[in-house]
mmCIF file of the N, C-alpha and C atoms, coordinates in Angstrom:
data_MODEL
# 
_entry.id   MODEL 
# 
loop_
_atom_site.group_PDB 
_atom_site.id 
_atom_site.type_symbol 
_atom_site.label_atom_id 
_atom_site.label_alt_id 
_atom_site.label_comp_id 
_atom_site.label_asym_id 
_atom_site.label_entity_id 
_atom_site.label_seq_id 
_atom_site.pdbx_PDB_ins_code 
_atom_site.Cartn_x 
_atom_site.Cartn_y 
_atom_site.Cartn_z 
_atom_site.occupancy 
_atom_site.B_iso_or_equiv 
_atom_site.pdbx_formal_charge 
_atom_site.auth_seq_id 
_atom_site.auth_comp_id 
_atom_site.auth_asym_id 
_atom_site.auth_atom_id 
_atom_site.pdbx_PDB_model_num 
ATOM 1   N N  . UNK A 1 1  ? -25.819 12.800  17.675  1.00 0.00 ? 1  UNK A N  1 
ATOM 2   C CA . UNK A 1 1  ? -25.951 11.230  17.677  1.00 0.00 ? 1  UNK A CA 1 
ATOM 3   C C  . UNK A 1 1  ? -26.280 10.447  16.227  1.00 0.00 ? 1  UNK A C  1 
ATOM 4   N N  . UNK A 1 2  ? -24.972 9.348   16.433  1.00 0.00 ? 2  UNK A N  1 
ATOM 5   C CA . UNK A 1 2  ? -24.917 8.500   15.441  1.00 0.00 ? 2  UNK A CA 1 
ATOM 6   C C  . UNK A 1 2  ? -25.790 7.529   15.290  1.00 0.00 ? 2  UNK A C  1 
ATOM 7   N N  . UNK A 1 3  ? -26.492 7.428   14.264  1.00 0.00 ? 3  UNK A N  1 
ATOM 8   C CA . UNK A 1 3  ? -27.762 6.367   14.089  1.00 0.00 ? 3  UNK A CA 1 
ATOM 9   C C  . UNK A 1 3  ? -27.439 5.402   12.885  1.00 0.00 ? 3  UNK A C  1 
ATOM 10  N N  . UNK A 1 4  ? -28.573 4.794   12.995  1.00 0.00 ? 4  UNK A N  1 
ATOM 11  C CA . UNK A 1 4  ? -28.839 3.491   11.828  1.00 0.00 ? 4  UNK A CA 1 
ATOM 12  C C  . UNK A 1 4  ? -28.728 3.838   10.443  1.00 0.00 ? 4  UNK A C  1 
ATOM 13  N N  . UNK A 1 5  ? -28.954 5.395   10.421  1.00 0.00 ? 5  UNK A N  1 
ATOM 14  C CA . UNK A 1 5  ? -28.948 5.870   8.893   1.00 0.00 ? 5  UNK A CA 1 
ATOM 15  C C  . UNK A 1 5  ? -27.437 6.053   8.639   1.00 0.00 ? 5  UNK A C  1 
ATOM 16  N N  . UNK A 1 6  ? -26.512 6.868   9.284   1.00 0.00 ? 6  UNK A N  1 
ATOM 17  C CA . UNK A 1 6  ? -25.095 6.398   9.359   1.00 0.00 ? 6  UNK A CA 1 
ATOM 18  C C  . UNK A 1 6  ? -24.239 5.252   8.653   1.00 0.00 ? 6  UNK A C  1 
ATOM 19  N N  . UNK A 1 7  ? -24.988 3.966   9.283   1.00 0.00 ? 7  UNK A N  1 
ATOM 20  C CA . UNK A 1 7  ? -24.543 3.084   8.243   1.00 0.00 ? 7  UNK A CA 1 
ATOM 21  C C  . UNK A 1 7  ? -24.944 2.847   6.816   1.00 0.00 ? 7  UNK A C  1 
ATOM 22  N N  . UNK A 1 8  ? -25.950 3.711   6.614   1.00 0.00 ? 8  UNK A N  1 
ATOM 23  C CA . UNK A 1 8  ? -26.412 3.054   4.945   1.00 0.00 ? 8  UNK A CA 1 
ATOM 24  C C  . UNK A 1 8  ? -25.651 4.628   4.341   1.00 0.00 ? 8  UNK A C  1 
ATOM 25  N N  . UNK A 1 9  ? -25.199 5.503   4.848   1.00 0.00 ? 9  UNK A N  1 
ATOM 26  C CA . UNK A 1 9  ? -24.553 6.583   4.698   1.00 0.00 ? 9  UNK A CA 1 
ATOM 27  C C  . UNK A 1 9  ? -22.853 5.620   4.075   1.00 0.00 ? 9  UNK A C  1 
ATOM 28  N N  . UNK A 1 10 ? -22.175 4.772   5.062   1.00 0.00 ? 10 UNK A N  1 
ATOM 29  C CA . UNK A 1 10 ? -21.147 4.494   5.099   1.00 0.00 ? 10 UNK A CA 1 
ATOM 30  C C  . UNK A 1 10 ? -21.190 2.759   4.035   1.00 0.00 ? 10 UNK A C  1 
ATOM 31  N N  . UNK A 1 11 ? -22.243 2.661   4.090   1.00 0.00 ? 11 UNK A N  1 
ATOM 32  C CA . UNK A 1 11 ? -22.180 1.369   2.928   1.00 0.00 ? 11 UNK A CA 1 
ATOM 33  C C  . UNK A 1 11 ? -22.562 2.054   1.473   1.00 0.00 ? 11 UNK A C  1 
ATOM 34  N N  . UNK A 1 12 ? -22.964 3.244   1.605   1.00 0.00 ? 12 UNK A N  1 
ATOM 35  C CA . UNK A 1 12 ? -22.994 3.789   -0.036  1.00 0.00 ? 12 UNK A CA 1 
ATOM 36  C C  . UNK A 1 12 ? -21.653 4.139   -0.144  1.00 0.00 ? 12 UNK A C  1 
ATOM 37  N N  . UNK A 1 13 ? -21.165 4.624   0.636   1.00 0.00 ? 13 UNK A N  1 
ATOM 38  C CA . UNK A 1 13 ? -19.878 5.301   0.099   1.00 0.00 ? 13 UNK A CA 1 
ATOM 39  C C  . UNK A 1 13 ? -18.987 4.241   -0.128  1.00 0.00 ? 13 UNK A C  1 
ATOM 40  N N  . UNK A 1 14 ? -19.120 2.828   0.816   1.00 0.00 ? 14 UNK A N  1 
ATOM 41  C CA . UNK A 1 14 ? -18.041 2.172   0.414   1.00 0.00 ? 14 UNK A CA 1 
ATOM 42  C C  . UNK A 1 14 ? -18.531 1.051   -1.162  1.00 0.00 ? 14 UNK A C  1 
ATOM 43  N N  . UNK A 1 15 ? -19.640 1.661   -1.385  1.00 0.00 ? 15 UNK A N  1 
ATOM 44  C CA . UNK A 1 15 ? -20.228 0.979   -2.925  1.00 0.00 ? 15 UNK A CA 1 
ATOM 45  C C  . UNK A 1 15 ? -19.559 1.699   -3.677  1.00 0.00 ? 15 UNK A C  1 
ATOM 46  N N  . UNK A 1 16 ? -19.733 2.943   -3.311  1.00 0.00 ? 16 UNK A N  1 
ATOM 47  C CA . UNK A 1 16 ? -19.280 4.225   -4.504  1.00 0.00 ? 16 UNK A CA 1 
ATOM 48  C C  . UNK A 1 16 ? -17.512 3.741   -4.894  1.00 0.00 ? 16 UNK A C  1 
ATOM 49  N N  . UNK A 1 17 ? -16.799 3.963   -3.607  1.00 0.00 ? 17 UNK A N  1 
ATOM 50  C CA . UNK A 1 17 ? -15.689 3.104   -3.644  1.00 0.00 ? 17 UNK A CA 1 
ATOM 51  C C  . UNK A 1 17 ? -15.039 1.986   -4.522  1.00 0.00 ? 17 UNK A C  1 
ATOM 52  N N  . UNK A 1 18 ? -15.834 1.550   -4.186  1.00 0.00 ? 18 UNK A N  1 
ATOM 53  C CA . UNK A 1 18 ? -15.608 0.003   -4.921  1.00 0.00 ? 18 UNK A CA 1 
ATOM 54  C C  . UNK A 1 18 ? -15.967 0.079   -6.533  1.00 0.00 ? 18 UNK A C  1 
ATOM 55  N N  . UNK A 1 19 ? -17.402 0.599   -6.850  1.00 0.00 ? 19 UNK A N  1 
ATOM 56  C CA . UNK A 1 19 ? -17.525 1.036   -8.046  1.00 0.00 ? 19 UNK A CA 1 
ATOM 57  C C  . UNK A 1 19 ? -16.375 1.274   -8.992  1.00 0.00 ? 19 UNK A C  1 
ATOM 58  N N  . UNK A 1 20 ? -16.077 3.104   -8.310  1.00 0.00 ? 20 UNK A N  1 
ATOM 59  C CA . UNK A 1 20 ? -14.739 3.627   -8.835  1.00 0.00 ? 20 UNK A CA 1 
ATOM 60  C C  . UNK A 1 20 ? -13.823 2.851   -8.961  1.00 0.00 ? 20 UNK A C  1 
ATOM 61  N N  . UNK A 1 21 ? -13.032 1.867   -7.862  1.00 0.00 ? 21 UNK A N  1 
ATOM 62  C CA . UNK A 1 21 ? -12.281 0.974   -8.592  1.00 0.00 ? 21 UNK A CA 1 
ATOM 63  C C  . UNK A 1 21 ? -12.285 -0.083  -9.357  1.00 0.00 ? 21 UNK A C  1 
ATOM 64  N N  . UNK A 1 22 ? -13.154 -0.697  -9.512  1.00 0.00 ? 22 UNK A N  1 
ATOM 65  C CA . UNK A 1 22 ? -13.753 -1.430  -10.295 1.00 0.00 ? 22 UNK A CA 1 
ATOM 66  C C  . UNK A 1 22 ? -13.771 -1.067  -11.960 1.00 0.00 ? 22 UNK A C  1 
ATOM 67  N N  . UNK A 1 23 ? -14.202 0.295   -12.260 1.00 0.00 ? 23 UNK A N  1 
ATOM 68  C CA . UNK A 1 23 ? -14.329 0.872   -13.017 1.00 0.00 ? 23 UNK A CA 1 
ATOM 69  C C  . UNK A 1 23 ? -13.084 1.628   -13.786 1.00 0.00 ? 23 UNK A C  1 
ATOM 70  N N  . UNK A 1 24 ? -12.188 1.433   -12.801 1.00 0.00 ? 24 UNK A N  1 
ATOM 71  C CA . UNK A 1 24 ? -10.760 2.113   -12.997 1.00 0.00 ? 24 UNK A CA 1 
ATOM 72  C C  . UNK A 1 24 ? -9.416  1.590   -12.884 1.00 0.00 ? 24 UNK A C  1 
ATOM 73  N N  . UNK A 1 25 ? -10.059 0.028   -13.343 1.00 0.00 ? 25 UNK A N  1 
ATOM 74  C CA . UNK A 1 25 ? -8.714  -0.902  -12.581 1.00 0.00 ? 25 UNK A CA 1 
ATOM 75  C C  . UNK A 1 25 ? -7.604  -0.974  -13.562 1.00 0.00 ? 25 UNK A C  1 
ATOM 76  N N  . UNK A 1 26 ? -7.743  -0.901  -14.860 1.00 0.00 ? 26 UNK A N  1 
ATOM 77  C CA . UNK A 1 26 ? -6.934  -0.854  -15.476 1.00 0.00 ? 26 UNK A CA 1 
ATOM 78  C C  . UNK A 1 26 ? -5.881  0.704   -15.153 1.00 0.00 ? 26 UNK A C  1 
ATOM 79  N N  . UNK A 1 27 ? -6.330  1.878   -15.280 1.00 0.00 ? 27 UNK A N  1 
ATOM 80  C CA . UNK A 1 27 ? -5.681  2.628   -15.005 1.00 0.00 ? 27 UNK A CA 1 
ATOM 81  C C  . UNK A 1 27 ? -5.347  2.661   -13.064 1.00 0.00 ? 27 UNK A C  1 
ATOM 82  N N  . UNK A 1 28 ? -5.508  2.038   -12.434 1.00 0.00 ? 28 UNK A N  1 
ATOM 83  C CA . UNK A 1 28 ? -4.865  2.104   -11.366 1.00 0.00 ? 28 UNK A CA 1 
ATOM 84  C C  . UNK A 1 28 ? -3.555  1.128   -11.259 1.00 0.00 ? 28 UNK A C  1 
ATOM 85  N N  . UNK A 1 29 ? -4.042  -0.270  -12.237 1.00 0.00 ? 29 UNK A N  1 
ATOM 86  C CA . UNK A 1 29 ? -2.809  -1.109  -12.283 1.00 0.00 ? 29 UNK A CA 1 
ATOM 87  C C  . UNK A 1 29 ? -1.628  0.113   -12.499 1.00 0.00 ? 29 UNK A C  1 
ATOM 88  N N  . UNK A 1 30 ? -2.140  0.436   -13.892 1.00 0.00 ? 30 UNK A N  1 
ATOM 89  C CA . UNK A 1 30 ? -1.044  1.178   -14.575 1.00 0.00 ? 30 UNK A CA 1 
ATOM 90  C C  . UNK A 1 30 ? -0.041  2.372   -13.652 1.00 0.00 ? 30 UNK A C  1 
ATOM 91  N N  . UNK A 1 31 ? -0.826  2.717   -12.974 1.00 0.00 ? 31 UNK A N  1 
ATOM 92  C CA . UNK A 1 31 ? -0.277  3.468   -11.939 1.00 0.00 ? 31 UNK A CA 1 
ATOM 93  C C  . UNK A 1 31 ? 0.675   2.842   -11.221 1.00 0.00 ? 31 UNK A C  1 
ATOM 94  N N  . UNK A 1 32 ? -0.145  1.490   -10.454 1.00 0.00 ? 32 UNK A N  1 
ATOM 95  C CA . UNK A 1 32 ? 1.083   1.207   -9.573  1.00 0.00 ? 32 UNK A CA 1 
ATOM 96  C C  . UNK A 1 32 ? 2.394   0.268   -10.082 1.00 0.00 ? 32 UNK A C  1 
ATOM 97  N N  . UNK A 1 33 ? 2.079   0.067   -11.199 1.00 0.00 ? 33 UNK A N  1 
ATOM 98  C CA . UNK A 1 33 ? 3.045   -0.368  -11.902 1.00 0.00 ? 33 UNK A CA 1 
ATOM 99  C C  . UNK A 1 33 ? 3.840   0.542   -12.911 1.00 0.00 ? 33 UNK A C  1 
ATOM 100 N N  . UNK A 1 34 ? 4.207   2.001   -12.519 1.00 0.00 ? 34 UNK A N  1 
ATOM 101 C CA . UNK A 1 34 ? 4.986   2.897   -13.295 1.00 0.00 ? 34 UNK A CA 1 
ATOM 102 C C  . UNK A 1 34 ? 6.132   3.181   -12.306 1.00 0.00 ? 34 UNK A C  1 
ATOM 103 N N  . UNK A 1 35 ? 6.958   3.784   -13.253 1.00 0.00 ? 35 UNK A N  1 
ATOM 104 C CA . UNK A 1 35 ? 8.165   3.976   -12.650 1.00 0.00 ? 35 UNK A CA 1 
ATOM 105 C C  . UNK A 1 35 ? 8.241   5.232   -11.008 1.00 0.00 ? 35 UNK A C  1 
ATOM 106 N N  . UNK A 1 36 ? 7.428   6.079   -11.676 1.00 0.00 ? 36 UNK A N  1 
ATOM 107 C CA . UNK A 1 36 ? 6.816   7.142   -10.690 1.00 0.00 ? 36 UNK A CA 1 
ATOM 108 C C  . UNK A 1 36 ? 6.748   6.304   -9.399  1.00 0.00 ? 36 UNK A C  1 
ATOM 109 N N  . UNK A 1 37 ? 5.669   5.115   -9.267  1.00 0.00 ? 37 UNK A N  1 
ATOM 110 C CA . UNK A 1 37 ? 5.267   4.348   -8.059  1.00 0.00 ? 37 UNK A CA 1 
ATOM 111 C C  . UNK A 1 37 ? 6.492   3.542   -7.855  1.00 0.00 ? 37 UNK A C  1 
ATOM 112 N N  . UNK A 1 38 ? 7.188   3.403   -8.469  1.00 0.00 ? 38 UNK A N  1 
ATOM 113 C CA . UNK A 1 38 ? 8.448   1.927   -7.961  1.00 0.00 ? 38 UNK A CA 1 
ATOM 114 C C  . UNK A 1 38 ? 9.329   3.383   -7.328  1.00 0.00 ? 38 UNK A C  1 
ATOM 115 N N  . UNK A 1 39 ? 9.626   5.087   -7.818  1.00 0.00 ? 39 UNK A N  1 
ATOM 116 C CA . UNK A 1 39 ? 10.233  5.689   -7.306  1.00 0.00 ? 39 UNK A CA 1 
ATOM 117 C C  . UNK A 1 39 ? 9.985   6.073   -5.789  1.00 0.00 ? 39 UNK A C  1 
ATOM 118 N N  . UNK A 1 40 ? 8.795   6.375   -5.380  1.00 0.00 ? 40 UNK A N  1 
ATOM 119 C CA . UNK A 1 40 ? 7.978   6.511   -4.089  1.00 0.00 ? 40 UNK A CA 1 
ATOM 120 C C  . UNK A 1 40 ? 7.771   5.322   -3.270  1.00 0.00 ? 40 UNK A C  1 
ATOM 121 N N  . UNK A 1 41 ? 7.471   4.030   -3.975  1.00 0.00 ? 41 UNK A N  1 
ATOM 122 C CA . UNK A 1 41 ? 7.704   2.895   -2.681  1.00 0.00 ? 41 UNK A CA 1 
ATOM 123 C C  . UNK A 1 41 ? 8.454   2.921   -2.435  1.00 0.00 ? 41 UNK A C  1 
ATOM 124 N N  . UNK A 1 42 ? 10.191  2.797   -3.164  1.00 0.00 ? 42 UNK A N  1 
ATOM 125 C CA . UNK A 1 42 ? 11.344  2.365   -2.825  1.00 0.00 ? 42 UNK A CA 1 
ATOM 126 C C  . UNK A 1 42 ? 11.530  3.480   -1.814  1.00 0.00 ? 42 UNK A C  1 
ATOM 127 N N  . UNK A 1 43 ? 11.045  4.724   -1.833  1.00 0.00 ? 43 UNK A N  1 
ATOM 128 C CA . UNK A 1 43 ? 11.211  5.515   -1.017  1.00 0.00 ? 43 UNK A CA 1 
ATOM 129 C C  . UNK A 1 43 ? 10.814  5.068   0.484   1.00 0.00 ? 43 UNK A C  1 
ATOM 130 N N  . UNK A 1 44 ? 9.647   4.970   0.423   1.00 0.00 ? 44 UNK A N  1 
ATOM 131 C CA . UNK A 1 44 ? 8.831   4.935   1.833   1.00 0.00 ? 44 UNK A CA 1 
ATOM 132 C C  . UNK A 1 44 ? 9.011   3.148   2.147   1.00 0.00 ? 44 UNK A C  1 
ATOM 133 N N  . UNK A 1 45 ? 9.143   2.272   1.188   1.00 0.00 ? 45 UNK A N  1 
ATOM 134 C CA . UNK A 1 45 ? 9.671   1.015   1.953   1.00 0.00 ? 45 UNK A CA 1 
ATOM 135 C C  . UNK A 1 45 ? 11.089  1.029   2.766   1.00 0.00 ? 45 UNK A C  1 
ATOM 136 N N  . UNK A 1 46 ? 12.080  2.158   2.098   1.00 0.00 ? 46 UNK A N  1 
ATOM 137 C CA . UNK A 1 46 ? 12.825  1.959   2.880   1.00 0.00 ? 46 UNK A CA 1 
ATOM 138 C C  . UNK A 1 46 ? 13.361  2.661   4.288   1.00 0.00 ? 46 UNK A C  1 
ATOM 139 N N  . UNK A 1 47 ? 12.461  3.259   3.802   1.00 0.00 ? 47 UNK A N  1 
ATOM 140 C CA . UNK A 1 47 ? 11.958  4.275   5.295   1.00 0.00 ? 47 UNK A CA 1 
ATOM 141 C C  . UNK A 1 47 ? 11.370  3.799   6.423   1.00 0.00 ? 47 UNK A C  1 
ATOM 142 N N  . UNK A 1 48 ? 10.305  3.158   5.772   1.00 0.00 ? 48 UNK A N  1 
ATOM 143 C CA . UNK A 1 48 ? 9.723   1.871   6.924   1.00 0.00 ? 48 UNK A CA 1 
ATOM 144 C C  . UNK A 1 48 ? 10.809  0.926   7.458   1.00 0.00 ? 48 UNK A C  1 
ATOM 145 N N  . UNK A 1 49 ? 11.682  0.499   6.805   1.00 0.00 ? 49 UNK A N  1 
ATOM 146 C CA . UNK A 1 49 ? 12.673  -0.404  7.167   1.00 0.00 ? 49 UNK A CA 1 
ATOM 147 C C  . UNK A 1 49 ? 13.710  0.040   7.733   1.00 0.00 ? 49 UNK A C  1 
ATOM 148 N N  . UNK A 1 50 ? 14.370  1.002   7.803   1.00 0.00 ? 50 UNK A N  1 
ATOM 149 C CA . UNK A 1 50 ? 15.057  1.722   8.472   1.00 0.00 ? 50 UNK A CA 1 
ATOM 150 C C  . UNK A 1 50 ? 14.237  1.898   9.555   1.00 0.00 ? 50 UNK A C  1 
ATOM 151 N N  . UNK A 1 51 ? 13.360  2.325   9.632   1.00 0.00 ? 51 UNK A N  1 
ATOM 152 C CA . UNK A 1 51 ? 12.627  2.729   11.344  1.00 0.00 ? 51 UNK A CA 1 
ATOM 153 C C  . UNK A 1 51 ? 12.377  1.453   12.073  1.00 0.00 ? 51 UNK A C  1 
ATOM 154 N N  . UNK A 1 52 ? 12.243  0.447   11.190  1.00 0.00 ? 52 UNK A N  1 
ATOM 155 C CA . UNK A 1 52 ? 11.685  -1.113  11.910  1.00 0.00 ? 52 UNK A CA 1 
ATOM 156 C C  . UNK A 1 52 ? 13.655  -1.532  12.679  1.00 0.00 ? 52 UNK A C  1 
ATOM 157 N N  . UNK A 1 53 ? 14.651  -1.164  11.948  1.00 0.00 ? 53 UNK A N  1 
ATOM 158 C CA . UNK A 1 53 ? 15.475  -2.000  12.171  1.00 0.00 ? 53 UNK A CA 1 
ATOM 159 C C  . UNK A 1 53 ? 16.061  -0.902  13.503  1.00 0.00 ? 53 UNK A C  1 
ATOM 160 N N  . UNK A 1 54 ? 15.487  0.050   13.613  1.00 0.00 ? 54 UNK A N  1 
ATOM 161 C CA . UNK A 1 54 ? 16.402  1.237   14.896  1.00 0.00 ? 54 UNK A CA 1 
ATOM 162 C C  . UNK A 1 54 ? 15.844  0.374   15.959  1.00 0.00 ? 54 UNK A C  1 
ATOM 163 N N  . UNK A 1 55 ? 14.278  -0.174  16.073  1.00 0.00 ? 55 UNK A N  1 
ATOM 164 C CA . UNK A 1 55 ? 13.582  -0.533  16.905  1.00 0.00 ? 55 UNK A CA 1 
ATOM 165 C C  . UNK A 1 55 ? 13.438  -2.221  17.189  1.00 0.00 ? 55 UNK A C  1 
ATOM 166 N N  . UNK A 1 56 ? 14.201  -2.589  16.372  1.00 0.00 ? 56 UNK A N  1 
ATOM 167 C CA . UNK A 1 56 ? 14.309  -4.535  16.560  1.00 0.00 ? 56 UNK A CA 1 
ATOM 168 C C  . UNK A 1 56 ? 16.187  -4.470  16.751  1.00 0.00 ? 56 UNK A C  1 
ATOM 169 N N  . UNK A 1 57 ? 16.238  -6.086  17.319  1.00 0.00 ? 57 UNK A N  1 
ATOM 170 C CA . UNK A 1 57 ? 17.600  -6.028  17.408  1.00 0.00 ? 57 UNK A CA 1 
ATOM 171 C C  . UNK A 1 57 ? 18.570  -6.324  16.146  1.00 0.00 ? 57 UNK A C  1 
ATOM 172 N N  . UNK A 1 58 ? 19.556  -6.126  16.062  1.00 0.00 ? 58 UNK A N  1 
ATOM 173 C CA . UNK A 1 58 ? 20.194  -6.341  14.606  1.00 0.00 ? 58 UNK A CA 1 
ATOM 174 C C  . UNK A 1 58 ? 19.919  -7.501  14.243  1.00 0.00 ? 58 UNK A C  1 
ATOM 175 N N  . UNK A 1 59 ? 19.848  -9.022  14.816  1.00 0.00 ? 59 UNK A N  1 
ATOM 176 C CA . UNK A 1 59 ? 19.372  -10.144 13.944  1.00 0.00 ? 59 UNK A CA 1 
ATOM 177 C C  . UNK A 1 59 ? 18.480  -9.983  13.622  1.00 0.00 ? 59 UNK A C  1 
ATOM 178 N N  . UNK A 1 60 ? 17.762  -9.079  13.670  1.00 0.00 ? 60 UNK A N  1 
ATOM 179 C CA . UNK A 1 60 ? 16.200  -9.098  12.782  1.00 0.00 ? 60 UNK A CA 1 
ATOM 180 C C  . UNK A 1 60 ? 16.501  -8.383  11.265  1.00 0.00 ? 60 UNK A C  1 
ATOM 181 N N  . UNK A 1 61 ? 18.105  -7.755  11.137  1.00 0.00 ? 61 UNK A N  1 
ATOM 182 C CA . UNK A 1 61 ? 17.801  -6.724  10.094  1.00 0.00 ? 61 UNK A CA 1 
ATOM 183 C C  . UNK A 1 61 ? 17.719  -7.331  8.632   1.00 0.00 ? 61 UNK A C  1 
ATOM 184 N N  . UNK A 1 62 ? 18.340  -8.836  8.422   1.00 0.00 ? 62 UNK A N  1 
ATOM 185 C CA . UNK A 1 62 ? 17.948  -9.508  7.516   1.00 0.00 ? 62 UNK A CA 1 
ATOM 186 C C  . UNK A 1 62 ? 16.477  -10.286 7.105   1.00 0.00 ? 62 UNK A C  1 
ATOM 187 N N  . UNK A 1 63 ? 15.419  -10.038 8.593   1.00 0.00 ? 63 UNK A N  1 
ATOM 188 C CA . UNK A 1 63 ? 14.266  -10.498 8.105   1.00 0.00 ? 63 UNK A CA 1 
ATOM 189 C C  . UNK A 1 63 ? 13.382  -8.976  7.544   1.00 0.00 ? 63 UNK A C  1 
ATOM 190 N N  . UNK A 1 64 ? 13.850  -8.065  8.360   1.00 0.00 ? 64 UNK A N  1 
ATOM 191 C CA . UNK A 1 64 ? 13.088  -7.032  7.730   1.00 0.00 ? 64 UNK A CA 1 
ATOM 192 C C  . UNK A 1 64 ? 13.118  -6.684  6.601   1.00 0.00 ? 64 UNK A C  1 
ATOM 193 N N  . UNK A 1 65 ? 14.675  -6.657  5.688   1.00 0.00 ? 65 UNK A N  1 
ATOM 194 C CA . UNK A 1 65 ? 15.178  -6.997  4.674   1.00 0.00 ? 65 UNK A CA 1 
ATOM 195 C C  . UNK A 1 65 ? 14.316  -7.155  3.480   1.00 0.00 ? 65 UNK A C  1 
ATOM 196 N N  . UNK A 1 66 ? 14.269  -8.762  4.094   1.00 0.00 ? 66 UNK A N  1 
ATOM 197 C CA . UNK A 1 66 ? 13.267  -9.424  3.165   1.00 0.00 ? 66 UNK A CA 1 
ATOM 198 C C  . UNK A 1 66 ? 11.869  -9.042  2.911   1.00 0.00 ? 66 UNK A C  1 
ATOM 199 N N  . UNK A 1 67 ? 11.020  -9.136  4.030   1.00 0.00 ? 67 UNK A N  1 
ATOM 200 C CA . UNK A 1 67 ? 9.643   -8.338  3.953   1.00 0.00 ? 67 UNK A CA 1 
ATOM 201 C C  . UNK A 1 67 ? 9.846   -7.234  3.497   1.00 0.00 ? 67 UNK A C  1 
ATOM 202 N N  . UNK A 1 68 ? 10.973  -6.238  3.530   1.00 0.00 ? 68 UNK A N  1 
ATOM 203 C CA . UNK A 1 68 ? 10.671  -4.609  2.340   1.00 0.00 ? 68 UNK A CA 1 
ATOM 204 C C  . UNK A 1 68 ? 10.989  -5.394  1.256   1.00 0.00 ? 68 UNK A C  1 
ATOM 205 N N  . UNK A 1 69 ? 11.740  -6.310  0.637   1.00 0.00 ? 69 UNK A N  1 
ATOM 206 C CA . UNK A 1 69 ? 12.151  -6.720  -0.849  1.00 0.00 ? 69 UNK A CA 1 
ATOM 207 C C  . UNK A 1 69 ? 10.649  -7.537  -1.464  1.00 0.00 ? 69 UNK A C  1 
ATOM 208 N N  . UNK A 1 70 ? 9.965   -8.268  -0.384  1.00 0.00 ? 70 UNK A N  1 
ATOM 209 C CA . UNK A 1 70 ? 8.974   -8.976  -1.051  1.00 0.00 ? 70 UNK A CA 1 
ATOM 210 C C  . UNK A 1 70 ? 7.977   -8.045  -1.246  1.00 0.00 ? 70 UNK A C  1 
ATOM 211 N N  . UNK A 1 71 ? 7.681   -7.106  -0.419  1.00 0.00 ? 71 UNK A N  1 
ATOM 212 C CA . UNK A 1 71 ? 6.532   -6.029  -0.456  1.00 0.00 ? 71 UNK A CA 1 
ATOM 213 C C  . UNK A 1 71 ? 6.780   -5.312  -1.646  1.00 0.00 ? 71 UNK A C  1 
ATOM 214 N N  . UNK A 1 72 ? 8.000   -4.740  -2.094  1.00 0.00 ? 72 UNK A N  1 
ATOM 215 C CA . UNK A 1 72 ? 8.449   -3.858  -3.179  1.00 0.00 ? 72 UNK A CA 1 
ATOM 216 C C  . UNK A 1 72 ? 8.441   -4.717  -4.499  1.00 0.00 ? 72 UNK A C  1 
ATOM 217 N N  . UNK A 1 73 ? 7.978   -6.064  -4.565  1.00 0.00 ? 73 UNK A N  1 
ATOM 218 C CA . UNK A 1 73 ? 8.059   -7.006  -5.581  1.00 0.00 ? 73 UNK A CA 1 
ATOM 219 C C  . UNK A 1 73 ? 6.823   -6.592  -6.425  1.00 0.00 ? 73 UNK A C  1 
ATOM 220 N N  . UNK A 1 74 ? 5.819   -6.101  -5.402  1.00 0.00 ? 74 UNK A N  1 
ATOM 221 C CA . UNK A 1 74 ? 4.359   -6.344  -6.058  1.00 0.00 ? 74 UNK A CA 1 
ATOM 222 C C  . UNK A 1 74 ? 3.770   -4.950  -6.299  1.00 0.00 ? 74 UNK A C  1 
ATOM 223 N N  . UNK A 1 75 ? 4.744   -3.762  -6.342  1.00 0.00 ? 75 UNK A N  1 
ATOM 224 C CA . UNK A 1 75 ? 4.483   -2.378  -6.277  1.00 0.00 ? 75 UNK A CA 1 
ATOM 225 C C  . UNK A 1 75 ? 5.643   -1.972  -7.556  1.00 0.00 ? 75 UNK A C  1 
ATOM 226 N N  . UNK A 1 76 ? 5.665   -0.972  -8.355  1.00 0.00 ? 76 UNK A N  1 
ATOM 227 C CA . UNK A 1 76 ? 6.269   -0.222  -9.149  1.00 0.00 ? 76 UNK A CA 1 
ATOM 228 C C  . UNK A 1 76 ? 7.005   -1.236  -10.320 1.00 0.00 ? 76 UNK A C  1 
ATOM 229 N N  . UNK A 1 77 ? 7.825   -0.655  -11.013 1.00 0.00 ? 77 UNK A N  1 
ATOM 230 C CA . UNK A 1 77 ? 8.348   -1.617  -12.268 1.00 0.00 ? 77 UNK A CA 1 
ATOM 231 C C  . UNK A 1 77 ? 9.395   -2.692  -12.190 1.00 0.00 ? 77 UNK A C  1 
ATOM 232 N N  . UNK A 1 78 ? 10.023  -2.533  -11.180 1.00 0.00 ? 78 UNK A N  1 
ATOM 233 C CA . UNK A 1 78 ? 11.187  -3.482  -10.650 1.00 0.00 ? 78 UNK A CA 1 
ATOM 234 C C  . UNK A 1 78 ? 10.636  -4.557  -10.002 1.00 0.00 ? 78 UNK A C  1 
ATOM 235 N N  . UNK A 1 79 ? 11.009  -6.026  -10.594 1.00 0.00 ? 79 UNK A N  1 
ATOM 236 C CA . UNK A 1 79 ? 10.637  -7.605  -9.736  1.00 0.00 ? 79 UNK A CA 1 
ATOM 237 C C  . UNK A 1 79 ? 11.561  -7.502  -8.640  1.00 0.00 ? 79 UNK A C  1 
# 
């Protein structure tokens, strides 16, 4: 049975994760802005965009592409 103690463990894990991110933010930013991240993000975003286009009417394709491009500008090396 889950109890109040489980929340304390979750809070502790959350704090450790936050500390890790804070201590390594420069390394994390470098990784997110790398050529490898660009290649991976392009493949993932292209796949998601294509899947979205298959389930939405064709008139929404341009909007799907716009959203994909806006997300892509925040990951990798290409603006």
